[in-house]
N, CA, C and O atoms as a printed pandas DataFrame, in Angstrom:
     atom_number atom_name residue_name chain_id  residue_number  x_coord  y_coord  z_coord
0              1         N          MET        A               1   74.764  104.393   38.256
1              2        CA          MET        A               1   75.430  103.479   39.168
2              3         C          MET        A               1   76.503  102.751   38.364
3              4         O          MET        A               1   76.183  102.029   37.419
4              5         N          ASN        A               2   77.762  102.931   38.727
5              6        CA          ASN        A               2   78.852  102.345   37.936
6              7         C          ASN        A               2   79.264  100.942   38.381
7              8         O          ASN        A               2   80.328  100.458   37.994
8              9         N          ASP        A               3   78.441  100.295   39.181
9             10        CA          ASP        A               3   78.700   98.924   39.613
10            11         C          ASP        A               3   77.761   97.992   38.858
11            12         O          ASP        A               3   76.542   98.087   39.004
12            13         N          ARG        A               4   78.315   97.102   38.062
13            14        CA          ARG        A               4   77.505   96.199   37.243
14            15         C          ARG        A               4   76.566   95.335   38.089
15            16         O          ARG        A               4   75.506   94.923   37.618
16            17         N          ARG        A               5   76.951   95.064   39.325
17            18        CA          ARG        A               5   76.117   94.222   40.198
18            19         C          ARG        A               5   74.805   94.894   40.580
19            20         O          ARG        A               5   73.910   94.230   41.103
20            21         N          ALA        A               6   74.669   96.184   40.333
21            22        CA          ALA        A               6   73.455   96.918   40.697
22            23         C          ALA        A               6   72.297   96.673   39.736
23            24         O          ALA        A               6   71.171   97.098   39.998
24            25         N          TYR        A               7   72.565   95.993   38.630
25            26        CA          TYR        A               7   71.542   95.781   37.604
26            27         C          TYR        A               7   71.227   94.291   37.468
27            28         O          TYR        A               7   72.107   93.503   37.122
28            29         N          PRO        A               8   69.985   93.901   37.737
29            30        CA          PRO        A               8   69.651   92.478   37.680
30            31         C          PRO        A               8   69.394   91.914   36.279
31            32         O          PRO        A               8   69.420   90.696   36.101
32            33         N          HIS        A               9   69.150   92.760   35.293
33            34        CA          HIS        A               9   68.867   92.281   33.935
34            35         C          HIS        A               9   69.890   92.881   32.972
35            36         O          HIS        A               9   70.228   94.062   33.059
36            37         N          TRP        A              10   70.381   92.037   32.044
37            38        CA          TRP        A              10   71.418   92.477   31.099
38            39         C          TRP        A              10   71.087   92.075   29.674
39            40         O          TRP        A              10   70.483   91.031   29.429
40            41         N          ARG        A              11   71.495   92.924   28.736
41            42        CA          ARG        A              11   71.406   92.597   27.314
42            43         C          ARG        A              11   72.604   93.239   26.621
43            44         O          ARG        A              11   72.867   94.430   26.789
44            45         N          ASP        A              12   73.321   92.443   25.844
45            46        CA          ASP        A              12   74.437   92.950   25.040
46            47         C          ASP        A              12   73.908   93.414   23.691
47            48         O          ASP        A              12   73.124   92.723   23.042
48            49         N          VAL        A              13   74.354   94.604   23.281
49            50        CA          VAL        A              13   73.912   95.172   22.014
50            51         C          VAL        A              13   75.148   95.601   21.229
51            52         O          VAL        A              13   75.895   96.470   21.679
52            53         N          PRO        A              14   75.369   94.999   20.057
53            54        CA          PRO        A              14   76.525   95.426   19.252
54            55         C          PRO        A              14   76.262   96.792   18.615
55            56         O          PRO        A              14   75.151   97.086   18.176
56            57         N          THR        A              15   77.295   97.604   18.575
57            58        CA          THR        A              15   77.161   98.859   17.843
58            59         C          THR        A              15   77.194   98.549   16.349
59            60         O          THR        A              15   77.674   97.499   15.921
60            61         N          ARG        A              16   76.674   99.485   15.578
61            62        CA          ARG        A              16   76.632   99.332   14.127
62            63         C          ARG        A              16   77.486  100.421   13.486
63            64         O          ARG        A              16   77.738  101.457   14.101
64            65         N          TRP        A              17   77.922  100.195   12.281
65            66        CA          TRP        A              17   78.734  101.168   11.542
66            67         C          TRP        A              17   78.058  102.527   11.532
67            68         O          TRP        A              17   78.713  103.550   11.728
68            69         N          LYS        A              18   76.745  102.545   11.303
69            70        CA          LYS        A              18   76.025  103.815   11.190
70            71         C          LYS        A              18   75.846  104.535   12.531
71            72         O          LYS        A              18   75.411  105.687   12.550
72            73         N          ASP        A              19   76.175  103.875   13.661
73            74        CA          ASP        A              19   76.034  104.515   14.968
74            75         C          ASP        A              19   77.087  105.589   15.219
75            76         O          ASP        A              19   76.864  106.503   16.013
76            77         N          ASN        A              20   78.240  105.482   14.543
77            78        CA          ASN        A              20   79.296  106.480   14.710
78            79         C          ASN        A              20   78.892  107.790   14.042
79            80         O          ASN        A              20   78.270  107.801   12.980
80            81         N          ASP        A              21   79.256  108.880   14.684
81            82        CA          ASP        A              21   79.025  110.185   14.059
82            83         C          ASP        A              21   80.325  110.673   13.420
83            84         O          ASP        A              21   81.309  109.934   13.380
84            85         N          VAL        A              22   80.335  111.895   12.927
85            86        CA          VAL        A              22   81.514  112.403   12.218
86            87         C          VAL        A              22   82.723  112.558   13.133
87            88         O          VAL        A              22   83.845  112.712   12.649
88            89         N          TYR        A              23   82.515  112.521   14.432
89            90        CA          TYR        A              23   83.617  112.634   15.386
90            91         C          TYR        A              23   84.213  111.277   15.742
91            92         O          TYR        A              23   85.174  111.201   16.508
92            93         N          GLY        A              24   83.643  110.202   15.186
93            94        CA          GLY        A              24   84.207  108.873   15.380
94            95         C          GLY        A              24   83.734  108.138   16.620
95            96         O          GLY        A              24   84.335  107.138   17.013
96            97         N          HIS        A              25   82.668  108.617   17.239
97            98        CA          HIS        A              25   82.121  107.888   18.388
98            99         C          HIS        A              25   80.612  107.742   18.224
99           100         O          HIS        A              25   79.986  108.426   17.414
100          101         N          VAL        A              26   80.049  106.836   19.012
101          102        CA          VAL        A              26   78.615  106.597   18.949
102          103         C          VAL        A              26   77.877  107.875   19.332
103          104         O          VAL        A              26   78.125  108.463   20.385
104          105         N          ASN        A              27   76.970  108.289   18.459
105          106        CA          ASN        A              27   76.212  109.517   18.668
106          107         C          ASN        A              27   75.276  109.391   19.862
107          108         O          ASN        A              27   74.795  108.300   20.169
108          109         N          ASN        A              28   75.022  110.501   20.529
109          110        CA          ASN        A              28   74.216  110.500   21.750
110          111         C          ASN        A              28   72.811  109.934   21.556
111          112         O          ASN        A              28   72.272  109.331   22.484
112          113         N          VAL        A              29   72.208  110.104   20.404
113          114        CA          VAL        A              29   70.851  109.581   20.207
114          115         C          VAL        A              29   70.823  108.056   20.223
115          116         O          VAL        A              29   69.788  107.460   20.521
116          117         N          VAL        A              30   71.941  107.424   19.907
117          118        CA          VAL        A              30   72.023  105.966   19.916
118          119         C          VAL        A              30   71.878  105.440   21.342
119          120         O          VAL        A              30   71.270  104.391   21.555
120          121         N          HIS        A              31   72.427  106.151   22.309
121          122        CA          HIS        A              31   72.311  105.733   23.707
122          123         C          HIS        A              31   70.835  105.650   24.119
123          124         O          HIS        A              31   70.415  104.682   24.752
124          125         N          TYR        A              32   70.057  106.671   23.754
125          126        CA          TYR        A              32   68.625  106.659   24.061
126          127         C          TYR        A              32   67.923  105.491   23.365
127          128         O          TYR        A              32   67.082  104.817   23.962
128          129         N          SER        A              33   68.269  105.262   22.119
129          130        CA          SER        A              33   67.672  104.162   21.364
130          131         C          SER        A              33   67.990  102.818   22.006
131          132         O          SER        A              33   67.117  101.955   22.095
132          133         N          LEU        A              34   69.226  102.630   22.454
133          134        CA          LEU        A              34   69.603  101.380   23.123
134          135         C          LEU        A              34   68.801  101.184   24.404
135          136         O          LEU        A              34   68.313  100.086   24.671
136          137         N          MET        A              35   68.665  102.244   25.195
137          138        CA          MET        A              35   67.917  102.124   26.442
138          139         C          MET        A              35   66.457  101.781   26.157
139          140         O          MET        A              35   65.889  100.898   26.799
140          141         N          ASP        A              36   65.856  102.466   25.210
141          142        CA          ASP        A              36   64.457  102.225   24.850
142          143         C          ASP        A              36   64.273  100.796   24.343
143          144         O          ASP        A              36   63.291  100.136   24.683
144          145         N          THR        A              37   65.206  100.325   23.538
145          146        CA          THR        A              37   65.131   98.969   22.992
146          147         C          THR        A              37   65.251   97.916   24.087
147          148         O          THR        A              37   64.494   96.945   24.098
148          149         N          VAL        A              38   66.188   98.097   25.001
149          150        CA          VAL        A              38   66.365   97.124   26.084
150          151         C          VAL        A              38   65.123   97.090   26.984
151          152         O          VAL        A              38   64.671   96.012   27.370
152          153         N          ILE        A              39   64.579   98.240   27.313
153          154        CA          ILE        A              39   63.373   98.286   28.144
154          155         C          ILE        A              39   62.223   97.557   27.452
155          156         O          ILE        A              39   61.585   96.692   28.051
156          157         N          ASN        A              40   61.961   97.904   26.202
157          158        CA          ASN        A              40   60.806   97.326   25.520
158          159         C          ASN        A              40   60.995   95.853   25.196
159          160         O          ASN        A              40   60.026   95.095   25.204
160          161         N          THR        A              41   62.213   95.437   24.912
161          162        CA          THR        A              41   62.463   94.010   24.704
162          163         C          THR        A              41   62.187   93.253   25.995
163          164         O          THR        A              41   61.565   92.191   25.971
164          165         N          TRP        A              42   62.645   93.793   27.123
165          166        CA          TRP        A              42   62.373   93.158   28.413
166          167         C          TRP        A              42   60.866   93.109   28.694
167          168         O          TRP        A              42   60.350   92.083   29.135
168          169         N          LEU        A              43   60.164   94.215   28.440
169          170        CA          LEU        A              43   58.724   94.242   28.678
170          171         C          LEU        A              43   57.994   93.165   27.872
171          172         O          LEU        A              43   57.081   92.515   28.380
172          173         N          ILE        A              44   58.398   92.983   26.623
173          174        CA          ILE        A              44   57.746   92.003   25.753
174          175         C          ILE        A              44   58.135   90.580   26.144
175          176         O          ILE        A              44   57.269   89.724   26.327
176          177         N          GLU        A              45   59.444   90.329   26.272
177          178        CA          GLU        A              45   59.927   88.967   26.494
178          179         C          GLU        A              45   59.791   88.476   27.932
179          180         O          GLU        A              45   59.519   87.297   28.156
180          181         N          GLU        A              46   59.973   89.348   28.890
181          182        CA          GLU        A              46   60.015   88.926   30.294
182          183         C          GLU        A              46   58.768   89.318   31.088
183          184         O          GLU        A              46   58.404   88.633   32.045
184          185         N          ALA        A              47   58.113   90.409   30.701
185          186        CA          ALA        A              47   56.983   90.905   31.497
186          187         C          ALA        A              47   55.635   90.680   30.817
187          188         O          ALA        A              47   54.595   91.002   31.391
188          189         N          GLY        A              48   55.641   90.137   29.614
189          190        CA          GLY        A              48   54.389   89.786   28.958
190          191         C          GLY        A              48   53.609   90.928   28.357
191          192         O          GLY        A              48   52.398   90.803   28.177
192          193         N          LEU        A              49   54.248   92.039   28.039
193          194        CA          LEU        A              49   53.535   93.158   27.416
194          195         C          LEU        A              49   53.172   92.800   25.976
195          196         O          LEU        A              49   54.030   92.399   25.190
196          197         N          ASP        A              50   51.908   92.948   25.647
197          198        CA          ASP        A              50   51.433   92.725   24.283
198          199         C          ASP        A              50   51.343   94.090   23.610
199          200         O          ASP        A              50   50.375   94.825   23.807
200          201         N          ILE        A              51   52.354   94.422   22.818
201          202        CA          ILE        A              51   52.416   95.757   22.218
202          203         C          ILE        A              51   51.395   95.960   21.109
203          204         O          ILE        A              51   51.111   97.099   20.737
204          205         N          HIS        A              52   50.837   94.880   20.574
205          206        CA          HIS        A              52   49.903   95.005   19.451
206          207         C          HIS        A              52   48.439   94.975   19.873
207          208         O          HIS        A              52   47.623   95.709   19.315
208          209         N          GLU        A              53   48.095   94.138   20.851
209          210        CA          GLU        A              53   46.687   93.944   21.201
210          211         C          GLU        A              53   46.370   94.169   22.676
211          212         O          GLU        A              53   45.200   94.159   23.058
212          213         N          GLY        A              54   47.394   94.373   23.517
213          214        CA          GLY        A              54   47.148   94.508   24.953
214          215         C          GLY        A              54   46.321   95.737   25.279
215          216         O          GLY        A              54   46.323   96.704   24.518
216          217         N          PRO        A              55   45.605   95.714   26.413
217          218        CA          PRO        A              55   44.742   96.837   26.781
218          219         C          PRO        A              55   45.512   98.086   27.226
219          220         O          PRO        A              55   44.982   99.196   27.176
220          221         N          ALA        A              56   46.761   97.898   27.660
221          222        CA          ALA        A              56   47.549   99.035   28.165
222          223         C          ALA        A              56   48.864   99.137   27.401
223          224         O          ALA        A              56   49.418   98.143   26.933
224          225         N          ILE        A              57   49.337  100.359   27.294
225          226        CA          ILE        A              57   50.641  100.638   26.679
226          227         C          ILE        A              57   51.410  101.572   27.592
227          228         O          ILE        A              57   50.817  102.323   28.366
228          229         N          GLY        A              58   52.731  101.525   27.500
229          230        CA          GLY        A              58   53.574  102.424   28.280
230          231         C          GLY        A              58   54.018  103.596   27.436
231          232         O          GLY        A              58   54.594  103.412   26.364
232          233         N          LEU        A              59   53.754  104.802   27.912
233          234        CA          LEU        A              59   54.197  106.016   27.225
234          235         C          LEU        A              59   55.361  106.630   27.993
235          236         O          LEU        A              59   55.286  106.804   29.210
236          237         N          CYS        A              60   56.424  106.954   27.291
237          238        CA          CYS        A              60   57.564  107.605   27.931
238          239         C          CYS        A              60   57.204  109.055   28.220
239          240         O          CYS        A              60   56.877  109.817   27.310
240          241         N          VAL        A              61   57.267  109.429   29.495
241          242        CA          VAL        A              61   56.948  110.803   29.879
242          243         C          VAL        A              61   58.182  111.585   30.320
243          244         O          VAL        A              61   58.141  112.805   30.476
244          245         N          GLU        A              62   59.285  110.852   30.518
245          246        CA          GLU        A              62   60.532  111.519   30.909
246          247         C          GLU        A              62   61.690  110.584   30.616
247          248         O          GLU        A              62   61.583  109.372   30.801
248          249         N          SER        A              63   62.796  111.150   30.161
249          250        CA          SER        A              63   64.009  110.362   29.964
250          251         C          SER        A              63   65.216  111.247   30.209
251          252         O          SER        A              63   65.159  112.472   30.096
252          253         N          ARG        A              64   66.320  110.575   30.553
253          254        CA          ARG        A              64   67.560  111.287   30.878
254          255         C          ARG        A              64   68.723  110.378   30.556
255          256         O          ARG        A              64   68.623  109.157   30.678
256          257         N          CYS        A              65   69.829  110.976   30.143
257          258        CA          CYS        A              65   71.048  110.208   29.918
258          259         C          CYS        A              65   72.254  111.073   30.265
259          260         O          CYS        A              65   72.348  112.226   29.846
260          261         N          SER        A              66   73.172  110.502   31.034
261          262        CA          SER        A              66   74.439  111.160   31.356
262          263         C          SER        A              66   75.547  110.333   30.719
263          264         O          SER        A              66   75.616  109.118   30.904
264          265         N          TYR        A              67   76.401  110.997   29.977
265          266        CA          TYR        A              67   77.464  110.323   29.236
266          267         C          TYR        A              67   78.749  110.354   30.054
267          268         O          TYR        A              67   79.134  111.397   30.583
268          269         N          ARG        A              68   79.412  109.196   30.154
269          270        CA          ARG        A              68   80.589  109.057   31.008
270          271         C          ARG        A              68   81.863  108.739   30.238
271          272         O          ARG        A              68   82.955  109.123   30.657
272          273         N          ALA        A              69   81.729  108.032   29.103
273          274        CA          ALA        A              69   82.910  107.638   28.327
274          275         C          ALA        A              69   82.497  107.446   26.876
275          276         O          ALA        A              69   81.332  107.191   26.571
276          277         N          SER        A              70   83.459  107.573   26.009
277          278        CA          SER        A              70   83.210  107.416   24.582
278          279         C          SER        A              70   83.195  105.937   24.208
279          280         O          SER        A              70   83.889  105.121   24.814
280          281         N          VAL        A              71   82.401  105.614   23.212
281          282        CA          VAL        A              71   82.338  104.270   22.656
282          283         C          VAL        A              71   82.188  104.424   21.146
283          284         O          VAL        A              71   81.610  105.402   20.671
284          285         N          SER        A              72   82.710  103.458   20.395
285          286        CA          SER        A              72   82.593  103.555   18.941
286          287         C          SER        A              72   82.481  102.165   18.328
287          288         O          SER        A              72   82.846  101.164   18.945
288          289         N          PHE        A              73   81.975  102.126   17.113
289          290        CA          PHE        A              73   81.887  100.880   16.372
290          291         C          PHE        A              73   83.294  100.338   16.204
291          292         O          PHE        A              73   84.200  101.100   15.865
292          293         N          PRO        A              74   83.510   99.050   16.428
293          294        CA          PRO        A              74   82.612   97.916   16.544
294          295         C          PRO        A              74   82.473   97.371   17.967
295          296         O          PRO        A              74   82.452   96.154   18.150
296          297         N          GLN        A              75   82.380   98.221   18.956
297          298        CA          GLN        A              75   82.255   97.742   20.337
298          299         C          GLN        A              75   80.855   97.208   20.631
299          300         O          GLN        A              75   79.881   97.582   19.978
300          301         N          VAL        A              76   80.777   96.324   21.629
301          302        CA          VAL        A              76   79.505   95.830   22.139
302          303         C          VAL        A              76   79.206   96.591   23.421
303          304         O          VAL        A              76   80.078   96.750   24.275
304          305         N          ILE        A              77   77.977   97.058   23.551
305          306        CA          ILE        A              77   77.549   97.760   24.757
306          307         C          ILE        A              77   76.657   96.816   25.557
307          308         O          ILE        A              77   75.661   96.304   25.048
308          309         N          SER        A              78   77.029   96.595   26.818
309          310        CA          SER        A              78   76.209   95.798   27.726
310          311         C          SER        A              78   75.310   96.760   28.491
311          312         O          SER        A              78   75.786   97.680   29.155
312          313         N          VAL        A              79   74.003   96.531   28.386
313          314        CA          VAL        A              79   73.039   97.432   29.014
314          315         C          VAL        A              79   72.409   96.723   30.206
315          316         O          VAL        A              79   71.776   95.677   30.065
316          317         N          GLY        A              80   72.597   97.317   31.386
317          318        CA          GLY        A              80   71.996   96.800   32.607
318          319         C          GLY        A              80   70.703   97.540   32.894
319          320         O          GLY        A              80   70.607   98.750   32.687
320          321         N          LEU        A              81   69.709   96.803   33.373
321          322        CA          LEU        A              81   68.382   97.364   33.621
322          323         C          LEU        A              81   67.933   97.020   35.029
323          324         O          LEU        A              81   68.099   95.893   35.496
324          325         N          ARG        A              82   67.362   98.008   35.694
325          326        CA          ARG        A              82   66.726   97.814   36.993
326          327         C          ARG        A              82   65.566   98.790   37.085
327          328         O          ARG        A              82   65.417   99.672   36.239
328          329         N          ILE        A              83   64.752   98.631   38.107
329          330        CA          ILE        A              83   63.635   99.546   38.322
330          331         C          ILE        A              83   63.880  100.275   39.630
331          332         O          ILE        A              83   64.035   99.660   40.685
332          333         N          GLY        A              84   63.911  101.602   39.540
333          334        CA          GLY        A              84   64.170  102.432   40.710
334          335         C          GLY        A              84   62.912  102.860   41.441
335          336         O          GLY        A              84   62.948  103.152   42.636
336          337         N          HIS        A              85   61.790  102.897   40.714
337          338        CA          HIS        A              85   60.509  103.281   41.342
338          339         C          HIS        A              85   59.380  102.597   40.597
339          340         O          HIS        A              85   59.345  102.588   39.367
340          341         N          LEU        A              86   58.458  102.027   41.356
341          342        CA          LEU        A              86   57.276  101.392   40.790
342          343         C          LEU        A              86   56.060  101.958   41.492
343          344         O          LEU        A              86   55.812  101.683   42.666
344          345         N          GLY        A              87   55.299  102.763   40.746
345          346        CA          GLY        A              87   54.091  103.363   41.299
346          347         C          GLY        A              87   52.847  102.622   40.858
347          348         O          GLY        A              87   52.926  101.496   40.367
348          349         N          ARG        A              88   51.703  103.252   41.033
349          350        CA          ARG        A              88   50.433  102.633   40.654
350          351         C          ARG        A              88   50.324  102.496   39.132
351          352         O          ARG        A              88   49.950  101.438   38.625
352          353         N          SER        A              89   50.653  103.573   38.407
353          354        CA          SER        A              89   50.549  103.544   36.947
354          355         C          SER        A              89   51.863  103.895   36.258
355          356         O          SER        A              89   51.936  103.900   35.030
356          357         N          SER        A              90   52.888  104.185   37.028
357          358        CA          SER        A              90   54.155  104.592   36.421
358          359         C          SER        A              90   55.316  103.756   36.953
359          360         O          SER        A              90   55.249  103.159   38.027
360          361         N          VAL        A              91   56.374  103.741   36.162
361          362        CA          VAL        A              91   57.584  103.008   36.522
362          363         C          VAL        A              91   58.787  103.784   36.004
363          364         O          VAL        A              91   58.764  104.315   34.894
364          365         N          ARG        A              92   59.849  103.846   36.825
365          366        CA          ARG        A              92   61.103  104.472   36.383
366          367         C          ARG        A              92   62.155  103.385   36.245
367          368         O          ARG        A              92   62.568  102.763   37.223
368          369         N          TYR        A              93   62.576  103.174   35.005
369          370        CA          TYR        A              93   63.649  102.230   34.708
370          371         C          TYR        A              93   64.965  102.973   34.820
371          372         O          TYR        A              93   65.072  104.126   34.402
372          373         N          GLU        A              94   65.965  102.317   35.382
373          374        CA          GLU        A              94   67.309  102.879   35.469
374          375         C          GLU        A              94   68.250  101.961   34.714
375          376         O          GLU        A              94   68.190  100.739   34.851
376          377         N          LEU        A              95   69.124  102.566   33.911
377          378        CA          LEU        A              95   69.979  101.778   33.026
378          379         C          LEU        A              95   71.424  102.219   33.133
379          380         O          LEU        A              95   71.725  103.400   33.310
380          381         N          GLY        A              96   72.314  101.240   33.023
381          382        CA          GLY        A              96   73.748  101.509   32.935
382          383         C          GLY        A              96   74.265  100.884   31.650
383          384         O          GLY        A              96   73.997   99.715   31.374
384          385         N          LEU        A              97   74.999  101.654   30.869
385          386        CA          LEU        A              97   75.576  101.170   29.617
386          387         C          LEU        A              97   77.074  101.019   29.825
387          388         O          LEU        A              97   77.758  101.973   30.196
388          389         N          PHE        A              98   77.577   99.823   29.585
389          390        CA          PHE        A              98   78.971   99.490   29.877
390          391         C          PHE        A              98   79.662   98.896   28.662
391          392         O          PHE        A              98   79.032   98.240   27.833
392          393         N          THR        A              99   80.964   99.132   28.567
393          394        CA          THR        A              99   81.853   98.342   27.726
394          395         C          THR        A              99   82.854   97.734   28.698
395          396         O          THR        A              99   83.669   98.439   29.292
396          397         N          GLY        A             100   82.781   96.415   28.853
397          398        CA          GLY        A             100   83.579   95.772   29.897
398          399         C          GLY        A             100   83.113   96.281   31.245
399          400         O          GLY        A             100   81.922   96.244   31.552
400          401         N          ASP        A             101   84.060   96.761   32.056
401          402        CA          ASP        A             101   83.712   97.324   33.354
402          403         C          ASP        A             101   83.626   98.848   33.331
403          404         O          ASP        A             101   83.469   99.477   34.378
404          405         N          THR        A             102   83.726   99.440   32.151
405          406        CA          THR        A             102   83.687  100.895   32.023
406          407         C          THR        A             102   82.262  101.375   31.796
407          408         O          THR        A             102   81.599  100.957   30.846
408          409         N          LEU        A             103   81.797  102.253   32.673
409          410        CA          LEU        A             103   80.482  102.861   32.517
410          411         C          LEU        A             103   80.553  103.897   31.399
411          412         O          LEU        A             103   81.294  104.876   31.488
412          413         N          VAL        A             104   79.775  103.666   30.353
413          414        CA          VAL        A             104   79.748  104.559   29.190
414          415         C          VAL        A             104   78.688  105.640   29.379
415          416         O          VAL        A             104   78.914  106.810   29.073
416          417         N          ALA        A             105   77.534  105.230   29.886
417          418        CA          ALA        A             105   76.433  106.176   30.106
418          419         C          ALA        A             105   75.477  105.566   31.117
419          420         O          ALA        A             105   75.431  104.349   31.297
420          421         N          GLU        A             106   74.718  106.430   31.772
421          422        CA          GLU        A             106   73.658  105.963   32.650
422          423         C          GLU        A             106   72.451  106.855   32.432
423          424         O          GLU        A             106   72.576  108.053   32.176
424          425         N          GLY        A             107   71.291  106.252   32.539
425          426        CA          GLY        A             107   70.091  107.027   32.277
426          427         C          GLY        A             107   68.871  106.415   32.911
427          428         O          GLY        A             107   68.934  105.374   33.564
428          429         N          ASP        A             108   67.756  107.087   32.703
429          430        CA          ASP        A             108   66.489  106.544   33.172
430          431         C          ASP        A             108   65.371  106.945   32.223
431          432         O          ASP        A             108   65.441  107.957   31.526
432          433         N          PHE        A             109   64.347  106.118   32.224
433          434        CA          PHE        A             109   63.126  106.328   31.443
434          435         C          PHE        A             109   61.963  106.164   32.405
435          436         O          PHE        A             109   61.973  105.256   33.236
436          437         N          THR        A             110   60.970  107.019   32.306
437          438        CA          THR        A             110   59.744  106.847   33.067
438          439         C          THR        A             110   58.609  106.579   32.102
439          440         O          THR        A             110   58.348  107.362   31.188
440          441         N          HIS        A             111   57.940  105.460   32.320
441          442        CA          HIS        A             111   56.742  105.106   31.566
442          443         C          HIS        A             111   55.525  105.321   32.441
443          444         O          HIS        A             111   55.542  104.996   33.629
444          445         N          VAL        A             112   54.466  105.870   31.857
445          446        CA          VAL        A             112   53.153  105.856   32.470
446          447         C          VAL        A             112   52.323  104.902   31.627
447          448         O          VAL        A             112   52.242  105.049   30.407
448          449         N          PHE        A             113   51.709  103.926   32.279
449          450        CA          PHE        A             113   50.872  102.985   31.558
450          451         C          PHE        A             113   49.474  103.550   31.444
451          452         O          PHE        A             113   48.871  103.997   32.420
452          453         N          VAL        A             114   48.976  103.515   30.213
453          454        CA          VAL        A             114   47.680  104.113   29.895
454          455         C          VAL        A             114   46.833  103.115   29.110
455          456         O          VAL        A             114   47.348  102.174   28.506
456          457         N          ASP        A             115   45.537  103.344   29.136
457          458        CA          ASP        A             115   44.626  102.577   28.310
458          459         C          ASP        A             115   44.965  102.837   26.843
459          460         O          ASP        A             115   45.139  103.986   26.436
460          461         N          ARG        A             116   45.057  101.787   26.067
461          462        CA          ARG        A             116   45.432  101.887   24.659
462          463         C          ARG        A             116   44.541  102.868   23.887
463          464         O          ARG        A             116   45.030  103.570   23.002
464          465         N          HIS        A             117   43.265  102.926   24.203
465          466        CA          HIS        A             117   42.327  103.729   23.419
466          467         C          HIS        A             117   42.078  105.114   24.012
467          468         O          HIS        A             117   42.056  106.105   23.282
468          469         N          THR        A             118   41.889  105.188   25.331
469          470        CA          THR        A             118   41.544  106.476   25.944
470          471         C          THR        A             118   42.774  107.296   26.315
471          472         O          THR        A             118   42.685  108.511   26.495
472          473         N          ARG        A             119   43.911  106.635   26.428
473          474        CA          ARG        A             119   45.178  107.248   26.864
474          475         C          ARG        A             119   45.110  107.781   28.293
475          476         O          ARG        A             119   45.886  108.662   28.663
476          477         N          ARG        A             120   44.201  107.261   29.086
477          478        CA          ARG        A             120   44.103  107.606   30.497
478          479         C          ARG        A             120   44.950  106.622   31.301
479          480         O          ARG        A             120   44.997  105.441   30.959
480          481         N          PRO        A             121   45.624  107.082   32.367
481          482        CA          PRO        A             121   46.453  106.181   33.174
482          483         C          PRO        A             121   45.663  105.000   33.721
483          484         O          PRO        A             121   44.501  105.124   34.109
484          485         N          VAL        A             122   46.337  103.845   33.740
485          486        CA          VAL        A             122   45.748  102.624   34.302
486          487         C          VAL        A             122   46.747  102.010   35.278
487          488         O          VAL        A             122   47.954  102.236   35.186
488          489         N          GLU        A             123   46.219  101.239   36.200
489          490        CA          GLU        A             123   47.071  100.557   37.171
490          491         C          GLU        A             123   47.903   99.479   36.479
491          492         O          GLU        A             123   47.419   98.757   35.607
492          493         N          ILE        A             124   49.167   99.392   36.893
493          494        CA          ILE        A             124   50.036   98.337   36.381
494          495         C          ILE        A             124   49.692   97.059   37.129
495          496         O          ILE        A             124   49.919   96.947   38.334
496          497         N          GLY        A             125   49.146   96.103   36.403
497          498        CA          GLY        A             125   48.739   94.840   37.022
498          499         C          GLY        A             125   49.515   93.688   36.426
499          500         O          GLY        A             125   50.507   93.887   35.725
500          501         N          PRO        A             126   49.052   92.464   36.713
501          502        CA          PRO        A             126   49.714   91.285   36.160
502          503         C          PRO        A             126   49.536   91.248   34.639
503          504         O          PRO        A             126   48.512   91.716   34.141
504          505         N          PRO        A             127   50.472   90.722   33.911
505          506        CA          PRO        A             127   51.713   90.101   34.370
506          507         C          PRO        A             127   52.859   91.097   34.553
507          508         O          PRO        A             127   53.951   90.713   34.972
508          509         N          LEU        A             128   52.615   92.383   34.239
509          510        CA          LEU        A             128   53.700   93.370   34.297
510          511         C          LEU        A             128   54.220   93.603   35.711
511          512         O          LEU        A             128   55.428   93.548   35.939
512          513         N          ARG        A             129   53.328   93.862   36.658
513          514        CA          ARG        A             129   53.774   94.238   38.006
514          515         C          ARG        A             129   54.669   93.183   38.645
515          516         O          ARG        A             129   55.733   93.540   39.149
516          517         N          PRO        A             130   54.297   91.902   38.653
517          518        CA          PRO        A             130   55.194   90.918   39.279
518          519         C          PRO        A             130   56.572   90.871   38.614
519          520         O          PRO        A             130   57.582   90.701   39.297
520          521         N          ALA        A             131   56.619   91.021   37.290
521          522        CA          ALA        A             131   57.910   91.037   36.600
522          523         C          ALA        A             131   58.710   92.273   36.998
523          524         O          ALA        A             131   59.915   92.186   37.233
524          525         N          MET        A             132   58.047   93.415   37.075
525          526        CA          MET        A             132   58.726   94.656   37.466
526          527         C          MET        A             132   59.250   94.573   38.888
527          528         O          MET        A             132   60.338   95.068   39.182
528          529         N          GLU        A             133   58.489   93.957   39.763
529          530        CA          GLU        A             133   58.932   93.822   41.151
530          531         C          GLU        A             133   60.234   93.047   41.268
531          532         O          GLU        A             133   61.013   93.279   42.192
532          533         N          ARG        A             134   60.476   92.126   40.336
533          534        CA          ARG        A             134   61.732   91.356   40.349
534          535         C          ARG        A             134   62.942   92.235   40.028
535          536         O          ARG        A             134   64.062   91.914   40.425
536          537         N          LEU        A             135   62.724   93.340   39.315
537          538        CA          LEU        A             135   63.834   94.245   38.975
538          539         C          LEU        A             135   63.916   95.455   39.893
539          540         O          LEU        A             135   64.826   96.274   39.766
540          541         N          LEU        A             136   62.969   95.568   40.815
541          542        CA          LEU        A             136   62.917   96.720   41.721
542          543         C          LEU        A             136   64.064   96.669   42.709
543          544         O          LEU        A             136   64.287   95.650   43.363
544          545         N          VAL        A             137   64.793   97.774   42.817
545          546        CA          VAL        A             137   65.907   97.861   43.762
546          547         C          VAL        A             137   65.523   98.796   44.896
547          548         O          VAL        A             137   64.782   99.758   44.694
548          549         N          PRO        A             138   66.030   98.509   46.090
549          550        CA          PRO        A             138   65.705   99.365   47.239
550          551         C          PRO        A             138   66.347  100.741   47.136
551          552         O          PRO        A             138   66.168  101.574   48.025
């Protein structure tokens, strides 16, 4: 989605010197890393996920990224986050990566929440579900 208004949560991430590849632009793996970082930072800071001791963890079972424009160091990438689907044990995050008003890339990550020890799917409950519902788009 190339409209910044479609994403209710934002985080600016500066590119680093090492993010550029030999072609002079941010390498494709960096886009995935940025999306993963923004999702997990939001989960920890806004949704109350305890990554060290909590009973449930989110495992990425699917991810996708479509590249729309080149970006290179020292640009700042603004990453927009929303939730496109919220199921019983899974959630699909949708992300837009922008420089200014230019869509650089868009992607999605699907997490399945599982018991930390058994790795069996568990229901997404509080405090995660109410926080996720705030980012859910129709």
